[in-house]
C-alpha positions in Angstrom: 98.6 43.2 116.9 96.1 40.7 118.3 93.0 39.6 116.4 89.9 40.9 118.2 86.2 40.0 117.9 85.6 43.5 116.4 88.1 42.9 113.5 86.6 42.5 110.1 86.7 39.0 108.6 88.2 40.1 105.3 90.9 42.1 107.1 91.9 39.2 109.3 92.2 36.8 106.3 94.2 39.3 104.3 96.6 40.2 107.1 97.1 36.7 108.3 96.4 34.3 105.4 97.0 31.3 107.6 93.8 32.1 109.4 91.8 31.1 106.4 92.3 27.5 107.5 90.3 28.2 110.7 87.3 29.5 108.7 87.4 26.5 106.4 87.7 24.0 109.3 84.6 25.5 110.9 82.7 25.4 107.5 82.3 29.1 107.6 81.5 30.5 104.2 83.6 33.7 104.8 86.4 32.9 102.3 85.6 34.9 99.2 82.3 36.2 100.6 81.5 39.8 99.6 80.2 40.5 103.0 83.5 39.7 104.7 84.6 43.3 104.6 81.5 44.3 106.5 81.2 41.4 109.0 83.3 41.3 112.2 84.7 38.0 113.5 82.0 38.1 116.2 79.2 38.5 113.7 80.5 35.7 111.6 80.7 33.4 114.6 77.2 34.3 115.5 75.9 33.7 112.0 77.6 30.3 111.7 77.0 29.1 115.3 80.7 29.0 116.2 81.9 29.7 119.7 83.6 33.1 119.7 86.3 32.5 122.4 87.3 29.1 120.9 87.4 30.6 117.4 89.4 33.6 118.4 92.0 31.4 120.1 92.3 29.4 116.9 92.7 32.5 114.8 95.3 33.9 117.1 97.3 30.7 117.2 97.4 30.5 113.4 98.3 34.2 113.1 101.2 33.6 115.5 102.7 30.7 113.5 105.9 31.5 111.6 105.2 32.2 107.9 106.8 30.9 104.8 108.6 33.6 102.9 106.1 33.3 100.0 103.0 33.8 102.2 103.0 37.6 101.8 101.5 38.4 105.2 102.6 41.2 107.5 104.3 38.8 110.0 
């Protein structure tokens, strides 16, 4: 499954915990935000002034990285 602009922020971070790094690096306040389960990646980018195509590429790259056994993600 590929991360899409229409995916909810909270779902992305829960399914691929490594993507949290991308949110933090962009200073997006999505980690732990109660609105994360209602905001899509596209909406979060718009709210924080982050370029969607660049951010999606970063999320997808992080999600594709091999996980450590203790990570608990779906990969």
